[in-house]
C-alpha positions in Angstrom: 131.5 79.1 103.0 128.8 76.6 103.0 127.8 73.5 105.0 126.7 75.6 108.1 125.4 73.7 111.1 122.8 76.3 111.3 121.6 79.4 109.2 119.2 82.4 110.2 118.4 85.9 108.6 116.9 89.2 109.4 117.8 92.5 110.6 120.4 93.4 112.7 120.5 96.8 114.6 122.5 99.0 116.4 121.2 99.1 120.3 122.1 102.1 122.3 121.5 100.9 126.2 120.9 103.5 128.9 123.4 103.3 132.0 121.0 105.3 134.0 117.5 104.1 135.4 114.3 105.8 134.3 112.5 106.9 131.4 114.6 106.9 128.1 114.0 110.8 127.6 116.0 111.3 130.7 119.1 109.3 130.2 122.2 110.9 129.4 124.7 107.9 129.0 124.3 104.9 126.8 126.4 102.1 126.0 126.6 100.5 122.2 125.7 97.0 121.7 123.9 94.8 118.7 120.6 93.8 118.7 118.1 91.2 116.7 116.6 88.2 117.5 118.2 86.0 114.8 121.7 87.3 115.6 121.1 86.6 119.2 120.3 82.9 118.0 123.4 82.7 115.8 125.3 84.1 118.8 124.0 81.2 120.9 124.8 78.7 118.6 128.4 80.0 117.5 129.3 80.2 121.7 128.2 76.8 122.0 130.5 75.5 119.1 128.4 75.2 116.4 128.9 76.4 112.6 126.4 79.3 112.5 125.7 81.7 109.9 123.6 84.7 109.4 122.5 86.7 106.5 121.4 90.2 106.1 122.1 93.7 105.0 124.0 96.5 106.8 124.3 99.9 105.9 127.4 101.5 104.9 128.2 103.3 107.8 129.5 103.1 111.2 126.8 101.2 112.8 127.1 98.7 110.4 130.5 98.4 110.6 130.4 98.0 114.0 127.7 95.2 113.7 129.8 93.4 111.4 132.7 93.4 113.7 130.8 92.4 116.7 129.1 89.4 115.0 132.6 88.5 113.7 134.1 88.4 117.2 131.1 86.0 118.2 132.3 83.5 115.8 129.1 83.9 113.4 129.7 83.1 109.1 129.1 86.6 107.7 130.0 85.5 104.0 126.6 86.2 103.2 126.1 89.8 104.6 125.5 92.2 102.0 126.6 96.1 102.4 123.9 98.6 101.3 125.1 101.7 100.1 122.0 103.4 99.8 120.3 102.8 103.1 121.5 103.2 106.7 121.7 100.5 109.4 118.4 100.8 111.9 119.3 101.4 115.4 117.3 101.2 118.8 117.3 103.2 122.0 116.8 100.5 125.4 116.0 101.8 128.9 118.1 100.2 131.7 115.4 97.2 132.9 117.0 96.6 136.4 115.3 93.3 136.1 112.2 93.7 134.4 111.1 94.4 130.8 113.0 97.5 129.2 111.6 100.1 127.3 112.8 100.0 123.8 112.4 102.6 121.0 113.1 101.6 117.3 114.4 103.8 114.6 114.0 101.1 111.4 111.8 102.5 108.6 113.8 102.1 105.4 116.6 100.7 106.9 119.3 98.5 105.2 117.8 95.3 106.9 114.4 95.6 105.4 116.0 95.7 101.9 117.0 92.2 102.3 116.2 90.3 98.8 116.6 86.8 97.9 119.2 85.2 95.5 120.3 82.2 93.9 123.4 82.7 95.9 121.4 82.6 99.1 120.0 79.3 98.1 122.9 77.7 97.8 124.2 78.6 101.4 120.6 77.8 102.7 120.1 74.4 101.2 123.5 73.3 102.5 123.1 74.2 105.9 121.7 71.3 108.7 119.1 73.7 109.8 117.2 76.8 109.2 115.9 79.0 112.2 113.8 82.2 111.0 111.4 84.4 113.1 108.1 86.3 112.3 110.3 89.7 112.4 111.4 89.6 108.6 107.6 88.6 107.5 106.8 92.3 109.0 109.8 94.8 107.8 109.0 94.5 104.1 107.7 92.8 101.0 111.3 91.6 99.7 112.1 90.1 103.2 108.9 88.3 103.8 109.6 86.8 100.3 112.9 85.7 101.5 111.5 83.9 104.5 109.4 81.9 102.1 112.2 81.2 99.6 114.5 80.3 102.6 112.2 77.9 104.0 111.7 76.3 100.4 115.5 75.8 99.8 115.9 74.5 103.5 113.2 71.9 102.6 114.7 70.9 99.3 118.5 70.4 100.8 116.9 68.1 103.6 117.4 70.8 106.4 115.0 71.2 109.6 113.2 74.3 110.4 112.4 75.8 113.6 110.2 79.1 113.4 109.7 81.6 116.7 106.9 83.6 115.6 108.4 86.7 117.6 105.4 89.0 117.5 105.7 92.5 116.8 102.2 94.0 116.4 103.6 97.4 115.7 105.3 96.5 112.5 102.0 95.2 111.1 99.3 96.9 109.0 96.8 95.3 111.1 96.6 92.1 113.7 94.7 90.0 110.7 97.4 90.4 108.6 99.7 89.5 111.1 98.0 86.3 112.2 97.3 85.3 108.6 101.0 85.7 107.2 102.8 84.3 110.7 100.6 81.1 110.7 101.1 80.6 107.3 104.8 80.4 107.5 104.5 78.2 110.8 102.6 75.9 108.9 105.8 75.3 106.9 108.1 74.7 109.9 109.1 71.4 111.5 109.1 73.1 115.1 106.7 76.1 116.1 108.2 78.1 119.4 105.4 80.8 120.6 105.3 82.1 123.8 101.9 81.3 125.4 100.7 84.8 124.8 101.9 84.7 121.2 100.0 81.5 121.0 96.6 82.8 122.1 96.8 85.6 119.6 97.7 83.5 116.7 95.5 80.5 117.4 92.6 81.7 119.7 93.4 79.0 122.4 94.2 80.0 125.8 96.5 76.9 127.1 99.8 75.1 125.8 97.4 72.1 124.7 95.2 73.9 122.3 97.9 76.0 121.1 100.0 73.1 120.0 97.1 71.1 118.7 96.4 74.0 116.2 99.5 73.3 114.7 100.4 69.8 115.1 97.2 69.0 113.3 98.4 70.8 110.3 101.7 68.8 110.1 104.1 70.7 112.3 106.4 67.9 114.0 106.9 69.9 117.2 105.6 72.6 119.3 106.9 74.1 122.0 105.2 76.6 124.1 107.2 79.0 126.2 105.5 80.6 129.5 108.2 82.4 131.1 109.0 81.3 134.9 106.2 78.7 134.9 108.3 77.1 132.2 108.0 75.7 128.6 105.9 72.5 127.5 107.1 70.5 124.3 104.5 68.7 122.5 105.8 66.1 119.5 106.3 62.5 118.5 107.4 61.8 122.1 104.3 63.2 123.7 103.8 65.9 126.3 107.3 66.9 128.1 107.5 69.5 130.5 110.3 71.4 131.6 110.4 74.0 134.4 112.3 77.3 134.0 115.6 77.6 136.1 116.2 80.0 139.1 118.3 83.0 138.0 118.6 86.5 139.1 117.2 88.3 136.0 118.8 91.5 134.8 117.1 92.1 131.6 114.3 89.6 130.0 115.0 90.6 126.6 116.7 87.7 124.6 115.4 85.1 126.6 113.3 83.5 123.9 116.1 83.9 121.7 118.5 81.8 123.8 115.7 79.1 124.2 115.9 79.0 120.6 119.4 78.6 120.5 119.7 76.1 123.0 116.8 73.8 121.3 118.5 74.2 118.0 122.0 73.3 119.9 120.4 70.3 121.3 118.9 68.8 117.7 122.5 69.5 116.2 123.8 67.2 118.9 121.4 64.7 118.4 119.7 64.8 122.0 115.9 63.8 122.7 113.4 66.4 123.5 113.9 65.9 127.8 117.5 67.0 127.4 116.9 69.7 124.8 114.4 71.3 126.8 116.5 71.5 129.8 119.3 72.8 127.4 116.7 75.4 125.9 115.5 76.4 129.3 119.2 76.6 130.6 120.3 79.1 127.7 117.1 81.2 127.8 117.6 81.9 131.4 121.2 82.9 131.2 120.2 85.1 128.6 118.7 87.1 131.5 121.4 87.6 133.6 123.0 90.4 131.9 121.9 94.0 130.4 122.9 92.6 126.8 120.5 90.8 124.6 123.4 88.3 124.0 125.9 88.9 126.8 124.7 86.3 129.0 125.0 83.4 126.3 126.9 80.6 127.6 129.9 78.6 125.9 129.9 74.6 126.5 131.8 75.1 129.6 129.5 77.9 131.1 126.4 75.7 130.4 127.6 72.6 131.9 128.6 74.3 135.1 125.1 76.0 135.1 123.4 72.9 134.9 125.2 71.3 137.5 124.6 73.9 140.0 121.6 75.4 139.3 117.9 74.0 139.7 114.6 74.7 138.1 111.5 76.2 139.6 108.6 73.8 140.7 106.3 73.1 137.9 102.7 74.2 138.6 
């Protein structure tokens, strides 16, 4: 199946979420779910009615089959997912967040997901999509996954697709901060949009404010930069000038996945042909809704839910 509205790729993992509060080593009961920044974005787009596809490798094991079934139920195209019979599906343990940031422990070394390899079949799939979204995570998990990222960007460019990049920094996956900054920025400069959090931007650019972070990338040819800053909202920079968007008022349960929801909302608005102001509003709304459930993707809305939320929920006052 070709001609996706949006395609993304990376490592999907099984996730076991603790049902009791407290440190992970004392949890006795866990619920199985899926995890992965890129699959969260693909899920968000599918729920909003877009044709989204995810590319990755899963182990030939119960965890891999669980992930494949779950993502399929979300409406994501999985026609380019490969089953690896030599490496296992990675997984993670996640504490009960109770409104804050959870503790997460990963078991992913040597996983099937890290063995993602580029092929000509992938080139056709990516080059016929309208949009490509990627994160900094595949850049860190293996040399072949990093090569996949560069090849995917080239294919998207050749096919006329727009490209968004969320740095999604994972310092523990890199040999050094210097390598992380160098490689992530190299990829960022190839994207149309760069979507860093303000703290990520400080690490990557050395700038301490959204304006400085944005200028670092805009000066290198990036079309649009959106700097996310949690409860302080987000600021978009690009051809339309500077646009500020407040965060929506919600009762947060778990903050993991907020950035992925934000990206899904932004890409959805782009696919719908909306301007930057309504695009940032949709991005902020989807990102806020992502925090209202314990699962990374459970709070992502469909169209009806999004419209209802926008009609009934206010934003925090911008500083």
